[in-house]
LUMVEXNU-720444 format. One record per residue (C-alpha): residue in one letter; x negated, y negated, z negated. Coordinates in steps of 0.05 Angstrom, whole numbers, plus 5000, padded with zeros to 4 digits. Each point is the difference from the previous one (the first is absolute). Example, Ala and Ser with C-alpha at 12.3 -4.5 7.8 and 13.67 -1.06 7.14 Angstrom:
<timis>
A475450904844S497349315013
</timis>
This chain:
<timis>
X500250014998X496849335022X497749534947X503949414984X497149314996X502849334990X498149725063X502350575046X507050085033X502250714994X503750365054X507550064991X502350634973X505950215042X502750604958X500049584935X503349415034X494749514969X494549605023X493849784956X497449355010X493949884960X498849224993X495149594968X502649614941X500849375036X504050365056X507949845012X502550004925X507449834993X500849334958X508150244983X502049924931X496150524951X500950344935X494250284963X502250474950X496050554956X504850545012X505150235048X507250364997X505150105055X504249404969X495349564975X501150194920X493850144958X500150124925X492849824988X497449275002X493449815038X496249994933X502450694975X494950374965X502150675007X506450385014X504750104936X500350764998X492050094991X495649974941X494549495016X495550304946X500850785031X493350334995X496650305060X497050735010X501650724990X502750545048X507050125021X502050645042X505850035046X502650515042X503350015068X502950515041X498150425060X493949795033X496849475047X494849965061X498849284999X498349374962X502349505048X507649864986X500949495050X501150465063X504850515023X495850595006X498050434944X502750044930X496549514956X497949984931X502249304969X501049884921X506550264987X506849664977X498150134923X494549475004X503149555051X500150395071X497249375022X493649935042X497949344958X496650524954X495250065056X500749445046X501549274986X505749635026X500849265010X505549994944X502850544951X506550114972X502249954930X504250454972X505349614965X502649685059X503950305061X495149855054X494949404980X492950055012X494249534979X493549845024X494150484993X495049955065X504049385015X500149454949X506849725031X504150045059X502649475047X507249965034X503049525051X506249714990X503750465052X497050704975X496550075073X493050144969X496550144938X492349794984X496750364947X493449654973X494650464967X496749904936X492150034991X497950634967X504250615027X495250555029X500250675023X496650594958X493749835039X499449354985X501949675066X505249434994X506950075017X501449515060X505849775045X497750455050X499850594964X507849884986X500849845078X496550665013X504250414951X506549705035X497550165066X497850744980X506450184962X505049725061X495550345053X497250584972X503550174931X506550334981X505649795043X503649664941X495249445001X502549825067X506650054979X498849554938X495849475033X503649985072X502349284989X492449754995X498449615057X492849774986X495050074949X494749454998X493649994958X499449284990X493350024957X496850584962X504849864942X506449785034X504850425048X506849875030X505450505021X504849685049X506450315009X504450085064X505049415015X506150414992X498150444944X502950034935X494049984953X503150034929X495250434961X495150045057X494849594963X500650464935X498550625044X494349675035X497549794924X500650734984X495650265054X494250364976X493149695032X494850475031X492649765018X499049865068X492350134999X501450744975X503950235058X494949725051X496850765005X506150404981X507550095026X505049694967X505750545023X496750634983X500950434936X493649924955X497950294932X494949444994X502949494955X501649345036X496449384977X505149664950X500349384952X504850144947X498850144928X498550745015X495950365044X500450725028X493650304976X500950795013X504250425041X501450735000X504850165062X506150164981X498750084927X498449384966X498349315008X495849544955X500149234987X495449564958X501749284975X495349455028X496649724943X500049184998X505650055060X501049365039X507149984976X499050164926X502049334976X505349765050X506949984966X502750545040X494750524981X499449824923X502350544957X500050515058X495850515031X497750294933X497750645015X492950175016X500550555035X506250365036X499950735024X505350295041X500750775003X504450275051X504350634988X503450425055X506050214957X504649644953X500850504944X492650054994X499049255000X504550004942X497450524962X493049685010X502449344965X502450354941X493250324997X496649295004X497550035063X502749345016X502549444958X506449665035X505750225047X506649705022X505950614992X503850035065X502750674978X506349934955X499350774980X493149974978X501549334960X506050294967X497350694986X492050095000X497649484951X503050094935X496550724992X493549825017X494749954947X496949385019X507049704999X501850264932X493549684976X501549345028X494050075040X504249855067X505149385000X506049925043X503849425016X505149725051X498549365035X506049615023X500049735070X503149365026X497350185069X504350155065X499250754998X497250385061X504450325046X499850784993X503850455049X500450595041X498949655070X503550345065X495949905060X505349715047X495350085060X502750704997X506350195034X503550334945X499349424956X502449455045X506850034987X501349624933X505750474981X495250624999X495449554952X506049904956X502450655000X493250274981X499249464942X506450294970X495950704986X494749664954X503650084930X496449464967X504450044936X498050704992X493049885009X499149454955X503950414945X496050645010X493349795027X499049304978X502750044934X504349405009X493549555006X502049645071X505449595034X502050075065X497449565056X505549595036X496449495035X493849815029X498849464955X501950364935X498649724934X500449285029X505049445015X498950195068X504250574996X506750025035X505950024957X507650015012X502849735059X495649585043X500449194986X501849545058X493049815005X498150755012X505350105047X497649365041X493650445012X503450645010X506249795046X496049875066X497650754998X506350304979X500150415065X493050324984X501750144917X503850514973X506949754974X498350214925X494849355003X505749534996X503050384945X498150164923X492150094992X496950655016X501350594948X496850705016X505450604984X500850144931X501350694973X501250234923X494050314995X502750734990X496650225063X507150135031X500049615064X505850285037X502849255012X493349815027X500050605045X507449915031X497949285008X493650125035X502850545048X505049505023X494749545016X496050475033X505750195043X500849315023X492749975018X500450655041X497650514953X504650584972X499050634961X499050665044X498050614972X499049604936X494749615035X501149275016X499149955074X500949445050X503550055071X493350345030X500450544948X493649754962X499950084926X498649414959X493150104968X495149554972X493549964949X498549614943X492449815010X496249984929X492250004981X502650184931X503150614970X503049614941X505649725042X502150695022X504250044934X504249435021X500550205078X502150744988X507149884963X501049465060X498350585051X505050444963X505349525014X498349915067X500450705018X507250044975X501649565057X495650455050X494049545006X493750375000X494449544955X493550174975X494049724972X493749905029X493249854956X494349805036X493249764976X500149224986X495649875063X504550385047X506149704962X497949275009X498150165080X507050255009X502849434962X495749515041X502750285067X507450024975X499350805007X505050184949X507950194990X500649714932X495249684952X499349694929X496849374990X500149454953X498349315033X498649424954X501749305010X498649294966X504649594965X502049565058X499950505064X497849665058X496350215063X498750694974X507650195015X497949955076X495650594989X505250444958X506049855043X499049595064X500450305071X493149785021X496850484945X503950575011X494450345049X493749654971X496450614978X498349954922X505349464987X505750064949X506649975041X500250804983X507049995017X498849775071X504949514992X501849565067X505549544988X500849305024X504649804939X495150224951X494349685036X503649304996X501950104927X492550164988X498249385032X506049604954X496150294937X493049785027X502149305022X503449874933X497349354967X503250094931X501850514957X507849915006X499250085076X494950584992X505450394951X506049895049X495750285062X497150544961X506650254979X503150025071X494050375020X500750454941X507350165022X497650205074X494650434981X503250404943X506750075045X495450225061X498450654958X492950045025X498050274929X502950394948X497649504938X497350354941X499049744932X496849504959X498749724929X498049274980X494450224958X493750414998X498350564960X492349994978X495650474959X493149844971X494750264953X500249584939X493249615021X501949375028X501449304975X505849615031X501949215005X505549854950X504749845057X501650455066X502149655063X507150095020X498750525051X499349655067X493550425010X500050744979X492749894981X498749934926X492550294992X496749395026X501449624937X498750594950X492750144971X496450614962X500649954930X493450304979X502750214929X505550365032X496650265057X494850364947X505550284961X502950295062X493450325024X499450264922X506750325010X498650325064X493250314983X502750264931
</timis>
């Protein structure tokens, strides 16, 4: 990749729909009204003033040092998390799930606000009065781990590399960026397309991890690698055992240690992540003291497997439930509507009836979850009741392209009594299937060509089979041949990226104020982009238009109206079988940590970036384990 210099004009990147214009500082710079700000958010609201000393939820006196051991599942064959190819190691969500541990960004988020970011590599941002460009002015001092300074050219290089050769999601996220101008070594401007709606786009750019341009002069960007990339964050990857473990060490006297956004954070001296290919073995390894912290995602384990363990009885392992105010991720069975058998929404609706959530929650989840009924669950963006006049104003132009139910009550999935007796659901499903051209013949559900309805659930983890198997038994009662196929994680990911599946389970995370990412989830243009997140393959111009209404919203009220209208269209389209959620996180940990007095209200799952090793507690744990 050609080195970017501040006096060189870059060749247009047609595929990325952007042009890099690298100009001297005294080039054609706009003199429009400008706003200088120490932070950014989608709607301009910031909790912390420009002179804040640290985030409220940290302990500014937290000691540094010590080792924390974490676990991840399955395996990895690359340490480049920015490309489509390979299964990459990146610090998991327990400790942030954010590239910022290794790679600094222009700005970094606070965990007690919906989407605000504050200056990290950038000391401040500059916005014009029409929101058509954003400038970032870099502070003096940020360096990569080899001691070389981070410059605006590195930022420009990163943007180009991600959009041109990175994971396809970057092209979707940043497609409204028209040009990038390196104004000087410490100033860079991102200009947006004239017709673009750019609410939240400066925040996304601000959170982009920064890569070293010089480090890629002799190594390709878009290939998998087990040689750590040159980073600039508070931690450096220092050891890799392919597929087994990765070790990170804290940078002593890191350039950001005294910045308000870092004070009291990133306290562990060393982080080691071990990989387990089996969930059960990983659970037992935790109770044996082989790693220190886990978020528990399996309600059965949380309800039944902790109380009897010796370490729990001795209070060596602590448990906690952290409440969350965050808009929950959307977890569902995704139909691949690219396939002929799933194109008819009546078929998808009928098959949805066979998933008995109430029985599943009662018998398998110990009543721990609530049913997802919205793409925007656990937030005010969720559609409720009848559509308002404002929602109808957005929906009416698309009445012909949307299901009739969109204009009635908000979506609710079929509800059973939890007994496992679903004759009412079976009758309704068979009626809908008959309308769609599928009938029972010789106890098999067949179409007009005599083909039986058959499909497979694609998994990479055996743990989910206990949930799917009862679903399969219900499907058999209406003549459907369904089965589970379990692959290794690399093969599973390859098929996912190529949309080579019938039904797949995924959980898609989203920000508090959804924006351009919705195009990747639900937009027609992303349905055929390899590696994209439009898993269902939705191509619907009404949904495209509603997504754009959400993106262009300039205030929370308008955003809420548009999101609720979109929610109705997506849920009543039966593109998915919504699963379950809980507005909290179950965590368990060996009692060796210190914690701040205040916990952020859960806009971000990460809590460990503010914890530290309590040396006395850690010594007591070690003594207990060595007895």
